[in-house]
C-alpha positions as CSV (number, residue, x, y, z in Angstrom):
1,M,298.1,116.7,207.1
2,G,297.7,115.7,210.8
3,T,296.7,119.3,211.8
4,D,294.1,119.6,209.1
5,T,292.6,116.2,210.2
6,L,292.5,117.6,213.7
7,R,290.7,120.8,212.6
8,T,288.1,118.8,210.4
9,D,287.4,116.5,213.3
10,A,287.1,119.7,215.8
11,A,284.8,121.2,213.2
12,D,282.7,118.2,212.7
13,G,282.6,117.8,216.5
14,A,281.3,121.4,217.0
15,A,278.7,121.0,214.2
16,D,277.5,117.6,215.9
17,R,277.2,119.6,219.2
18,R,275.2,122.4,217.6
19,R,272.9,119.8,216.1
20,E,272.5,118.2,219.3
21,Q,271.7,121.6,221.1
22,R,269.2,122.6,218.6
23,G,267.3,119.1,219.2
24,W,267.6,119.7,222.8
25,Y,266.0,123.1,222.5
26,F,262.8,121.5,221.0
27,Y,261.9,119.7,224.1
28,D,261.5,122.9,225.7
29,W,259.4,123.9,222.6
30,A,257.4,120.8,223.0
31,C,256.6,120.6,226.7
32,S,256.3,124.3,227.7
33,V,252.9,124.4,226.1
34,Y,251.7,122.2,228.9
35,S,253.2,124.4,231.5
36,T,251.6,127.5,229.8
37,S,248.3,126.5,228.5
38,V,247.4,123.9,230.9
39,L,249.0,124.5,234.2
40,T,249.0,128.4,234.1
41,V,246.2,129.4,232.1
42,F,243.2,127.0,231.8
43,L,243.4,123.9,234.2
44,G,243.4,126.1,237.5
45,P,240.2,128.1,236.8
46,Y,238.4,125.3,234.9
47,L,239.2,122.5,237.5
48,T,238.1,124.9,240.2
49,S,234.8,125.4,238.5
50,V,234.4,121.8,238.2
51,A,235.0,121.3,241.7
52,E,232.7,123.9,242.6
53,S,230.0,122.3,240.6
54,A,230.5,119.1,242.7
55,A,230.7,120.9,246.0
56,D,228.2,120.6,248.8
57,A,226.0,123.6,250.3
58,D,229.0,124.8,252.3
59,G,231.5,124.9,249.1
60,Y,233.4,121.7,250.1
61,V,234.1,118.5,248.0
62,H,235.2,115.3,249.8
63,P,237.9,113.2,247.8
64,L,238.5,110.1,249.8
65,G,236.1,111.5,252.6
66,I,238.5,114.5,253.3
67,P,236.7,117.8,253.2
68,V,238.4,120.2,251.0
69,R,237.2,123.7,250.1
70,A,236.6,123.6,246.3
71,G,238.8,126.6,245.7
72,S,241.7,124.8,247.3
73,F,241.4,121.5,245.3
74,F,243.6,122.6,242.3
75,A,246.4,123.7,244.6
76,Y,246.3,120.6,246.7
77,S,246.2,118.4,243.5
78,V,249.5,120.1,242.4
79,S,251.1,119.4,245.7
80,L,250.2,115.8,245.3
81,S,251.6,115.5,241.9
82,V,254.9,116.7,243.4
83,I,254.9,114.2,246.0
84,V,254.5,111.4,243.3
85,A,257.3,113.0,241.5
86,V,259.4,112.9,244.6
87,L,259.0,109.1,244.8
88,V,259.8,108.4,241.0
89,M,262.6,111.1,240.1
90,P,265.5,109.9,242.2
91,L,265.1,106.3,241.1
92,V,264.8,107.2,237.3
93,G,267.7,109.7,237.6
94,A,270.0,107.1,239.2
95,A,268.9,104.5,236.6
96,A,269.7,106.9,233.8
97,D,273.1,107.6,234.9
98,R,273.9,104.0,235.7
99,S,272.8,102.7,232.3
100,G,273.6,105.7,230.1
101,R,270.2,105.3,228.4
102,K,268.3,108.5,229.2
103,K,266.4,108.5,226.0
104,P,264.0,105.7,226.4
105,L,263.3,107.0,229.9
106,L,262.7,110.7,228.5
107,A,260.4,109.3,225.9
108,A,258.3,107.2,228.5
109,A,257.9,110.1,230.8
110,A,257.1,112.6,228.0
111,Y,254.4,110.4,226.3
112,T,252.8,109.5,229.7
113,G,252.4,113.3,230.3
114,A,251.2,114.1,227.0
115,A,248.7,111.2,226.9
116,A,247.3,112.5,230.4
117,T,247.0,115.9,229.0
118,T,245.2,114.8,225.9
119,C,242.8,113.0,228.0
120,M,241.8,116.3,229.8
121,F,239.5,116.6,227.0
122,F,237.1,114.4,228.8
123,L,237.1,116.7,232.0
124,D,233.5,117.9,232.1
125,G,230.5,118.3,234.3
126,D,231.5,117.3,238.0
127,R,234.3,115.0,237.4
128,Y,236.8,116.9,239.4
129,L,238.4,113.6,240.7
130,L,239.2,112.7,237.1
131,G,240.8,116.2,236.6
132,G,242.8,115.9,239.9
133,L,244.2,112.3,238.7
134,L,245.1,113.5,235.1
135,L,246.8,116.7,236.8
136,V,248.8,114.3,239.2
137,V,249.9,112.0,236.3
138,A,250.7,114.8,233.8
139,N,252.6,117.0,236.3
140,A,254.5,114.1,237.7
141,A,255.5,112.9,234.3
142,Q,256.6,116.4,233.2
143,S,259.0,116.7,236.3
144,V,260.6,113.3,235.5
145,A,260.9,114.4,231.8
146,M,262.4,117.7,232.7
147,M,264.9,116.2,235.0
148,L,266.2,113.9,232.2
149,Y,266.0,116.8,229.7
150,N,268.0,119.1,231.9
151,S,270.7,116.6,232.7
152,Y,271.8,116.6,229.0
153,L,273.0,120.3,229.4
154,P,276.5,119.6,230.9
155,Q,277.0,116.9,228.2
156,I,275.9,119.0,225.1
157,A,277.5,122.3,226.0
158,P,280.9,123.1,227.4
159,P,281.1,125.5,230.5
160,E,281.4,128.8,228.4
161,E,278.3,127.9,226.4
162,R,275.7,126.9,229.1
163,D,274.2,130.1,230.1
164,A,273.6,131.1,226.4
165,V,272.4,127.4,225.5
166,S,270.2,127.2,228.6
167,S,268.7,130.6,227.9
168,R,267.8,129.7,224.3
169,G,266.1,126.7,225.6
170,W,263.8,128.6,227.7
171,A,263.3,131.1,224.9
172,F,262.3,128.4,222.7
173,G,259.5,127.2,225.3
174,Y,258.2,130.5,225.8
175,A,258.0,131.2,222.2
176,A,256.1,127.9,221.7
177,G,253.8,128.8,224.5
178,A,253.0,132.2,223.0
179,L,252.2,130.6,219.7
180,V,249.8,128.1,221.1
181,L,248.2,130.8,223.4
182,V,247.4,133.0,220.3
183,A,245.7,129.9,218.8
184,N,244.0,129.2,222.2
185,L,242.7,132.9,222.5
186,I,241.2,132.8,219.0
187,L,239.6,129.5,219.7
188,Y,238.2,130.4,223.2
189,T,236.9,133.9,222.2
190,A,235.3,132.6,219.1
191,H,234.0,129.4,220.3
192,D,230.5,130.0,219.2
193,S,231.7,130.3,215.6
194,F,233.5,127.0,215.7
195,G,230.3,125.4,217.2
196,L,231.9,124.9,220.6
197,S,230.5,125.5,224.1
198,E,232.8,127.6,226.4
199,S,233.6,124.4,228.3
200,A,234.3,122.4,225.2
201,A,236.6,125.2,224.0
202,V,238.7,124.9,227.2
203,R,238.8,121.2,226.9
204,V,240.1,121.3,223.4
205,C,242.7,123.9,224.3
206,L,243.9,121.4,227.2
207,A,244.0,118.3,224.9
208,S,245.7,120.1,222.2
209,A,248.6,120.9,224.6
210,G,249.1,117.2,225.0
211,L,249.0,116.6,221.2
212,W,251.5,119.3,220.7
213,W,253.9,118.0,223.6
214,G,253.8,114.4,222.0
215,A,254.3,115.5,218.4
216,F,257.3,117.9,218.9
217,A,259.0,115.6,221.5
218,L,260.0,113.4,218.5
219,I,262.6,116.1,217.5
220,P,264.8,115.8,220.7
221,L,264.3,112.1,220.7
222,R,265.8,111.8,217.4
223,R,268.8,114.1,217.7
224,L,269.9,113.7,221.3
225,R,272.2,110.6,222.0
226,D,272.8,108.5,224.8
227,R,276.3,108.5,226.4
228,R,277.8,105.7,228.7
229,S,278.5,107.0,232.2
230,P,281.8,106.3,233.9
231,A,281.9,103.3,236.1
232,R,280.4,104.2,239.5
233,G,281.2,101.3,241.6
234,H,279.3,98.6,243.4
235,G,277.8,100.9,246.1
236,S,276.3,103.2,243.6
237,A,274.9,100.6,241.5
238,R,273.2,99.0,244.4
239,E,271.9,102.4,245.6
240,A,270.5,103.1,242.1
241,A,268.1,100.2,242.6
242,L,266.6,101.5,245.8
243,P,263.1,103.0,246.0
244,G,262.6,106.8,245.5
245,F,263.2,108.3,248.9
246,R,266.2,106.0,249.7
247,Q,267.7,106.9,246.4
248,L,267.2,110.5,247.1
249,A,268.9,109.8,250.6
250,A,271.7,108.4,248.8
251,T,272.2,111.3,246.4
252,V,272.0,113.7,249.2
253,R,274.6,111.7,251.2
254,D,276.8,112.0,248.0
255,M,276.1,115.8,247.9
256,R,277.1,116.2,251.5
257,R,280.7,115.7,250.4
258,R,280.0,118.8,248.2
259,P,278.1,121.1,250.7
260,L,278.5,124.2,248.5
261,T,276.5,122.3,245.8
262,L,273.9,121.5,248.4
263,A,273.8,125.1,249.6
264,F,273.0,126.1,246.1
265,L,270.3,123.6,245.8
266,L,268.7,124.7,249.0
267,A,268.5,128.3,247.9
268,Y,267.1,127.2,244.6
269,L,264.5,124.9,246.3
270,V,263.2,127.9,248.3
271,Y,263.2,130.8,245.7
272,N,261.9,128.5,242.8
273,D,259.1,127.1,245.1
274,G,257.9,130.7,244.9
275,I,258.3,130.9,241.1
276,Q,256.5,127.8,240.6
277,T,253.5,128.7,242.8
278,V,253.1,132.0,241.0
279,I,253.0,130.4,237.7
280,S,250.5,127.7,238.8
281,Q,248.2,129.9,240.9
282,A,248.3,133.3,239.0
283,S,245.3,132.5,236.7
284,V,243.3,131.3,239.8
285,Y,244.2,134.6,241.5
286,G,243.1,136.7,238.4
287,S,239.9,134.9,238.0
288,E,238.7,134.4,241.6
289,E,240.1,137.5,243.3
290,L,240.4,140.2,240.6
291,D,237.3,139.0,238.8
292,L,239.0,138.9,235.5
293,G,237.6,136.9,232.5
294,Q,239.3,134.0,230.8
295,S,240.1,136.1,227.7
296,T,242.0,138.6,230.0
297,L,244.0,135.9,231.6
298,I,244.9,134.3,228.2
299,V,246.2,137.9,227.0
300,A,248.1,138.2,230.3
301,V,249.9,134.9,230.0
302,L,250.5,135.6,226.3
303,L,252.3,138.9,227.3
304,V,254.2,136.9,230.0
305,Q,255.3,134.5,227.3
306,L,256.4,137.1,224.8
307,L,258.4,139.2,227.3
308,A,259.8,136.1,228.8
309,V,261.6,135.2,225.5
310,A,263.2,138.6,225.6
311,G,263.8,138.4,229.3
312,A,265.6,135.0,228.9
313,L,268.0,136.2,226.3
314,A,268.5,139.6,228.0
315,L,269.5,138.2,231.4
316,G,271.7,135.6,229.6
317,R,273.5,138.5,228.2
318,L,273.7,140.3,231.5
319,A,275.2,137.1,232.9
320,R,278.0,137.3,230.6
321,T,278.8,140.8,231.9
322,Y,277.9,140.5,235.6
323,G,278.0,136.6,236.1
324,A,275.0,134.2,236.7
325,K,274.9,134.4,240.3
326,R,274.6,138.3,240.5
327,T,272.1,138.4,237.7
328,I,269.9,135.8,239.5
329,L,270.1,137.8,242.8
330,G,268.8,141.0,241.0
331,S,266.0,138.8,239.4
332,L,264.9,137.8,242.8
333,V,264.7,141.4,243.9
334,A,262.3,142.1,241.0
335,W,260.2,139.0,241.9
336,T,259.8,140.2,245.3
337,V,258.7,143.8,244.2
338,T,256.4,142.3,241.5
339,L,254.7,139.9,243.8
340,A,254.4,142.5,246.6
341,A,252.7,144.9,244.1
342,G,250.3,142.1,243.1
343,Y,248.7,142.2,246.6
344,F,247.5,145.8,245.9
345,L,245.9,145.0,242.4
346,P,242.4,146.5,242.2
347,A,239.7,144.1,241.1
348,G,238.1,144.3,237.8
349,E,241.0,146.4,236.0
350,P,242.9,144.5,233.5
351,V,245.4,147.1,232.7
352,W,247.2,146.7,236.1
353,F,247.1,142.9,235.9
354,F,248.9,143.3,232.5
355,V,251.6,145.5,234.0
356,L,252.0,142.8,236.7
357,A,252.2,140.2,233.9
358,A,254.9,142.2,232.0
359,G,257.1,142.5,235.3
360,I,256.7,138.6,235.7
361,G,257.6,137.9,232.1
362,L,260.9,140.1,232.2
363,V,262.4,138.0,235.0
364,L,260.7,134.6,234.7
365,G,262.7,133.0,231.9
366,G,266.1,134.5,232.8
367,S,266.0,133.5,236.5
368,Q,265.1,129.8,235.6
369,A,267.5,129.5,232.7
370,L,270.4,131.1,234.5
371,S,269.7,128.8,237.6
372,R,269.8,125.7,235.6
373,S,273.2,126.6,233.8
374,L,274.6,127.6,237.2
375,F,273.8,124.3,238.7
376,S,275.0,122.4,235.8
377,H,278.7,123.6,236.7
378,L,278.1,122.3,240.2
379,V,277.5,118.6,239.1
380,P,280.3,116.0,239.2
381,P,280.9,114.5,235.9
382,G,279.1,111.1,235.3
383,K,276.2,112.0,237.7
384,E,274.2,114.3,235.7
385,A,270.9,112.8,235.7
386,E,271.2,111.8,239.5
387,Y,272.1,115.3,240.5
388,F,269.5,116.9,238.1
389,S,266.9,114.7,239.8
390,A,267.5,116.3,243.1
391,Y,267.5,119.8,241.0
392,E,264.2,119.0,239.5
393,L,262.8,118.1,243.0
394,S,263.6,121.7,243.7
395,D,262.4,122.9,240.3
396,R,259.1,121.3,240.2
397,G,259.4,118.4,242.6
398,M,259.7,120.3,246.0
399,S,257.4,122.9,244.8
400,W,254.6,121.4,246.8
401,L,255.2,123.7,249.8
402,G,254.0,126.8,247.9
403,P,250.8,125.5,246.6
404,L,250.2,124.0,250.0
405,L,250.8,127.3,251.7
406,F,248.7,129.1,249.0
407,G,245.8,126.6,249.5
408,L,246.1,126.5,253.3
409,T,246.2,130.3,253.5
410,Y,243.0,130.5,251.3
411,Q,241.3,127.9,253.2
412,L,242.0,129.5,256.6
413,T,241.4,133.3,255.5
414,G,239.0,132.8,252.5
415,S,241.3,135.6,250.8
416,Y,243.5,135.1,247.7
417,R,245.2,138.3,248.3
418,D,246.6,136.8,251.7
419,A,247.6,133.7,249.8
420,I,249.5,135.5,247.1
421,I,251.3,137.8,249.6
422,S,252.5,134.7,251.6
423,L,254.7,133.8,248.8
424,V,257.0,136.9,249.1
425,A,258.8,134.8,251.9
426,F,260.2,132.4,249.4
427,F,262.0,135.1,247.4
428,V,263.4,136.9,250.4
429,L,264.7,133.7,252.0
430,G,266.0,132.3,248.6
431,F,267.9,135.6,248.1
432,A,269.6,135.5,251.5
433,L,270.6,131.8,250.8
434,L,271.9,132.2,247.6
435,A,274.0,135.4,248.4
436,R,276.0,133.1,250.8
437,V,277.1,130.6,248.2
438,P,280.6,131.1,246.9
439,V,279.9,129.6,243.4
440,R,283.4,129.6,242.0
441,R,284.7,127.4,245.0
442,A,281.6,125.3,244.6
443,I,282.4,124.6,240.9
444,G,286.0,123.6,241.9
445,D,285.0,121.3,244.6
446,A,282.6,119.5,242.1
447,G,285.7,118.8,239.8
448,N,284.7,121.1,237.0
449,P,286.6,123.8,235.3
450,V,285.9,127.4,236.7
451,P,284.5,129.7,233.8
452,E,286.2,133.0,233.7
453,R,283.0,134.8,234.7
454,I,280.4,133.1,236.8
């Protein structure tokens, strides 16, 4: 009787865990549309065109009196959004761990981002400053929300399930992005049939991403549950009340007692900066340097989304055979080759841009999903949100350097080709840093069980 009761409780616990995991997947489904439709496809070229319409005769706009080449405004806005996130994420992460109440914070961040994205419908004419402001708010809110969302992973999945669970989350996100992009493509290419101008069609696509984000965020907010964190002592509680940079410093000081976790985070900071910059700047490169139309860019990103679903699941399977670290290293080699090839793409020939998009899609989801699951093994129990705030700074938060380098390179050379090739350095250096991290020892030092294959 006692054995049967234990089996029943175990089965109920497994069922509850799977239900929570399915709810967790749906936040990727909700928010990835912002990353895809807004940040990757529409906002870069559109905000650049808005800035260009407001530019002076020399092609410069002057936010706060600072001369900025119109073609660099979008990249600089992305960098500014990241600086805002740097100030907010460590404070929110520590507060979430201290209180054990992640869901209200996740809801606040998600709906702030969704509201800012929906308001992009009003971005028209020469309102480039409005566009920059909404981008900063939406992108910073997305970073905070993703930090909280990611911190659930070690709580809802045991070590042996994390690669698969993380990969499924990314696959859900890319599937949603592909679905919405199909609708975007129909609306944009047939905007006259819907009685919309080209500009209005873009603004509808931007706003619809915010509505999608807000609607589907309800599912994880219903299914995920808050957990009380272990007592962390007076010092940690006091530090949790500190402002952003000071709290980040406190988290880093704690990480210094686990230098291998810090070493992985440094490697991830470097190579993911390259990934995030490619995601945010690829459509600008395609439209401004390769003279490709908006419809071509939508189809290319749709191809990325579809192949990223398969790529995330495939790399998750490879990780079960070769380990997450080796699989990530292989993906970084593929990133380097693909990005270098992008420098030589001929202008005005969509086929080669589609080939490049296919290469990116096959490694995009898997490299990000496996990095997330690998880091989850390196987080000390009870400090998930705090450590994932530092991770998110690497994921989106510290990804200001890539857009800044991209924007500066273009500002200095006037060539998007030079700007795109400059990003290869992030993948090469990231590979070298990750290869040096002994992940099995790092997991043990964090106080977590070491999986059979990692």
